[in-house]
C-alpha positions as MATLAB code, in Angstrom:
seq = 'MATTLARIARKSLTTSTAFSIKRHFGTEAVAAATASTKSITPSADRVKWDYRGQRKIIPLGQWLPKIAVDAYVAPNVVLAGQVTVYDGASVWNGAVLRGDLNKITVGFCSNVQERCVLHAAWNSPTGLPAETSIERYVTIGAYSLLRSCTIEPECIIGQHSILMEGSLVETHSILEAGSVVPPGRRIPTGELWAGNPAKFVRTLTHEETLEIPKLAVAINDLSKTYFTEFLPYSTVYLEVEKLKNKLGIIV';
ca = [
     -11.689   -7.523  -79.694;
     -14.715   -4.481  -78.111;
     -15.935   -7.123  -75.285;
     -12.101   -6.413  -74.326;
     -11.713   -2.713  -74.836;
     -14.931   -2.768  -72.400;
     -14.404   -4.603  -69.916;
     -10.665   -2.406  -68.935;
     -12.400    0.731  -69.173;
     -14.887   -0.509  -66.567;
     -12.376   -1.829  -64.400;
     -10.053    1.600  -65.199;
     -12.859    3.557  -63.874;
     -13.849    1.454  -61.321;
     -10.394    2.133  -59.517;
      -9.889    5.389  -60.027;
     -13.426    6.421  -58.940;
     -12.663    4.724  -55.581;
      -9.015    6.174  -55.023;
     -11.123    9.409  -55.664;
     -13.382    8.215  -52.510;
     -11.129    7.254  -50.514;
      -8.574   10.106  -50.723;
     -11.239   12.428  -49.881;
     -12.902   11.123  -47.260;
      -9.452    9.757  -46.012;
      -8.321   13.643  -46.162;
     -11.613   15.147  -44.540;
     -11.049   12.772  -41.430;
      -7.000   14.193  -40.801;
      -8.425   17.369  -41.262;
     -11.247   16.835  -38.231;
      -8.643   15.220  -35.615;
      -6.213   18.131  -36.154;
      -9.185   20.598  -36.147;
     -10.403   18.741  -32.432;
      -6.743   18.744  -31.370;
      -5.869   22.364  -32.075;
      -9.238   23.545  -30.295;
      -8.639   21.455  -26.421;
      -6.341   23.756  -24.989;
      -5.173   22.479  -21.339;
      -5.299   24.673  -18.383;
      -1.314   25.609  -17.689;
      -1.717   24.812  -13.835;
      -4.113   21.647  -14.473;
      -3.003   18.610  -12.204;
      -2.591   15.703  -13.895;
      -3.981   12.862  -11.681;
      -4.104    9.299  -12.368;
      -6.688    7.799  -10.874;
      -5.327    4.309  -11.421;
      -2.477    4.454   -9.149;
      -2.877    2.970   -5.443;
      -4.300    4.484   -2.712;
      -2.830    4.779    0.491;
      -5.217    5.678    2.475;
      -9.192    4.280    1.632;
     -11.651    5.923    3.942;
     -14.366    3.081    5.263;
     -17.814    5.005    6.097;
     -16.840    6.989    9.457;
     -13.416    5.143   10.134;
     -10.511    7.145    8.699;
      -7.192    5.511    9.303;
      -4.766    7.759   11.038;
      -1.128    8.373   10.801;
       1.572    9.625   13.079;
       2.806   12.905   12.568;
       6.522   11.132   12.932;
       5.142    7.227   12.131;
       6.865    5.907    8.381;
       4.056    4.382    6.061;
       5.630    3.722    2.636;
       3.744    4.631   -0.229;
       2.890    1.402   -1.609;
       1.006    0.485    1.614;
      -3.024    0.339    2.061;
      -4.451    1.070    5.100;
      -8.178    1.317    5.073;
     -10.251    1.936    7.501;
     -10.193    1.598   11.327;
      -6.293    1.490   11.685;
      -3.796    3.809   13.845;
      -0.282    4.056   13.532;
       1.023    5.799   16.992;
       4.225    7.806   16.894;
       7.867    6.176   15.813;
       6.610    3.002   14.210;
       6.995    1.882   10.690;
       4.636    0.247    8.135;
       6.996   -0.877    5.078;
       7.012   -1.291    1.261;
       3.617   -3.713   -0.130;
       2.202   -4.037    3.557;
      -2.253   -4.092    3.649;
      -3.585   -3.469    6.740;
      -7.403   -3.721    6.905;
     -10.095   -2.586    9.353;
     -12.883   -2.668    7.318;
     -14.339   -5.428   10.127;
     -12.939   -4.279   13.168;
      -9.621   -1.685   14.797;
      -6.180   -2.528   14.097;
      -3.047   -0.374   15.543;
       0.493   -0.516   14.975;
       2.292    0.642   18.756;
       5.030    3.212   19.405;
       8.553    2.337   18.417;
       6.921   -1.556   16.194;
       7.340   -2.073   12.833;
       5.200   -4.012    9.984;
       7.931   -5.394    7.266;
       7.441   -5.934    4.028;
       4.177   -7.774    2.375;
       2.989   -7.885    5.750;
      -1.548   -8.752    5.723;
      -3.172   -7.292    8.817;
      -7.161   -8.052    9.348;
      -9.680   -8.376   11.777;
     -12.700  -10.009   12.022;
     -16.057   -9.810   13.323;
     -15.643  -11.422   16.573;
     -13.261  -14.279   18.073;
     -14.552  -17.532   18.266;
     -12.569  -17.731   21.271;
     -14.536  -14.740   23.247;
     -11.233  -12.732   23.087;
     -10.809   -9.436   21.712;
     -11.174   -9.699   17.789;
      -9.287   -6.472   16.989;
      -5.544   -6.753   16.012;
      -3.631   -5.125   18.265;
       0.531   -5.068   18.273;
       1.845   -3.013   21.634;
       5.190   -1.152   21.067;
       8.739   -2.286   20.858;
       6.851   -4.675   18.397;
       8.639   -6.238   14.847;
       6.537   -7.999   12.515;
       8.368   -9.997   10.109;
       7.967  -10.050    6.264;
       5.325  -11.820    4.634;
       3.364  -12.775    7.661;
      -0.687  -12.800    8.086;
      -1.912  -11.501   11.509;
      -5.536  -11.766   11.898;
      -7.402  -10.691   15.524;
      -4.193  -11.240   17.104;
      -3.120   -9.665   20.422;
       1.135   -9.189   20.325;
       2.343   -7.718   24.059;
       5.079   -4.992   23.808;
       8.650   -6.310   23.169;
       7.960   -9.654   20.937;
       9.389  -10.711   17.317;
       7.435  -12.416   15.614;
       9.370  -13.630   12.570;
       9.341  -13.933    8.500;
       6.436  -15.866    7.490;
       4.446  -16.111   10.257;
       0.805  -16.808   10.829;
      -1.213  -15.430   13.762;
      -4.832  -16.564   13.658;
      -8.281  -15.362   15.402;
      -7.879  -14.857   18.879;
      -4.273  -15.483   19.397;
      -1.384  -13.908   21.943;
       1.317  -13.302   22.381;
       2.613  -12.632   26.108;
       5.817   -9.856   26.341;
       9.191  -11.274   25.822;
       8.491  -13.089   23.303;
       9.855  -14.544   19.946;
       8.272  -16.729   17.477;
      10.296  -18.266   14.761;
      10.091  -18.041   11.222;
       7.596  -19.763    9.500;
       5.344  -20.352   12.299;
       1.379  -20.738   12.940;
      -0.043  -20.271   16.027;
      -3.283  -21.665   16.374;
      -6.534  -19.737   16.930;
      -7.097  -19.075   20.967;
      -3.356  -20.240   21.456;
      -1.229  -18.338   23.627;
       2.625  -17.863   23.480;
       3.299  -17.185   27.404;
       6.247  -14.271   28.242;
       9.728  -15.030   27.557;
       9.907  -18.312   25.491;
      10.826  -18.549   21.728;
       8.285  -21.019   19.633;
       8.294  -21.747   16.268;
       6.969  -24.973   13.851;
       3.507  -25.518   12.579;
       1.549  -25.471   14.725;
       4.049  -23.461   16.451;
       5.375  -25.215   19.580;
       7.290  -24.580   23.052;
      11.106  -24.523   22.032;
      12.698  -23.109   25.155;
      13.422  -20.173   27.642;
      14.791  -17.012   26.999;
      17.926  -15.601   28.442;
      17.674  -12.369   30.116;
      20.326  -10.573   27.299;
      18.277  -12.112   24.427;
      14.911  -10.447   25.968;
      17.043   -7.708   26.195;
      17.991   -7.734   22.382;
      14.076   -7.000   21.482;
      13.223   -3.752   21.656;
      16.904   -2.569   20.709;
      15.789   -4.113   17.502;
      12.524   -2.416   16.855;
      14.610    0.541   17.717;
      17.174    0.219   15.235;
      14.877   -0.194   12.824;
      12.502    3.053   13.885;
      15.831    4.499   13.329;
      16.145    3.119    9.917;
      12.634    4.578    8.915;
      13.649    7.998    9.791;
      16.245    8.248    6.839;
      13.366    6.864    4.077;
      11.081    9.133    5.860;
      13.400   12.762    4.367;
      13.004   10.975    0.855;
       8.889   11.357    1.202;
       7.947   14.899    2.394;
       4.811   16.633    2.399;
       3.696   17.085   -1.569;
       0.338   19.335   -2.312;
      -0.223   21.960   -4.928;
      -0.119   24.779   -3.686;
       3.851   25.482   -5.288;
       1.042   26.040   -8.785;
      -0.442   29.102   -6.762;
       3.098   30.364   -6.097;
       4.091   29.483   -9.763;
       1.201   32.182  -10.656;
       1.737   34.535   -8.222;
       5.460   34.442   -9.312;
       4.589   35.025  -12.804;
       1.915   38.195  -12.387;
       4.533   39.891  -10.218;
       7.110   38.814  -12.952;
       9.307   37.412   -9.801;
      12.529   35.940  -10.889;
      13.901   33.213   -8.692;
];
């Protein structure tokens, strides 16, 4: 009996001691957390930047992407390095233009649609210019891949097309969706090509060639609607708010 009573007394003492220690340290931890929270007072005009977000403009060395004033570039587009987007051009959601190795230009009133990838190599195995050049009134369909190629004025590149190094699409030409243009291949003016690898299909009619720039102009008009939704922004409004509060101005 005495042994049993001793065991019960020892167990109760251990339990009560552990509970009191836990309560003591738990109270101290809560008090310390509360004190640290109270000591941090963020500034009223602090700008909360999210550095995990995607950057649209990425300078590389001395090269900074250039965007014309009236060109539309969607918020989630990536422009890196030697990229120039000329007047009236538009680059749509999710496109990536990597000018890290060579120049990339998007000409007047041309458009690069959703999820396109434009890149350029150091040099071209064909001896042709290695930069990626898109001239005026050109439509690049969604999900296309262009690398060190040249597209002359008033052309249409269909969706999911691939143009390899040194390829050339001459003016007033159309490349059907899903086409693959091998390195160094030339698509002559006024022709329709398609397939993998791309092959001649037929000659375009005069009416079809007239519709090519009209499509680019129509997409340019559509981009103006989107352009108004992404006005220029800055942190100047914070200074205005402080000035209003200082002078007691109520608007």
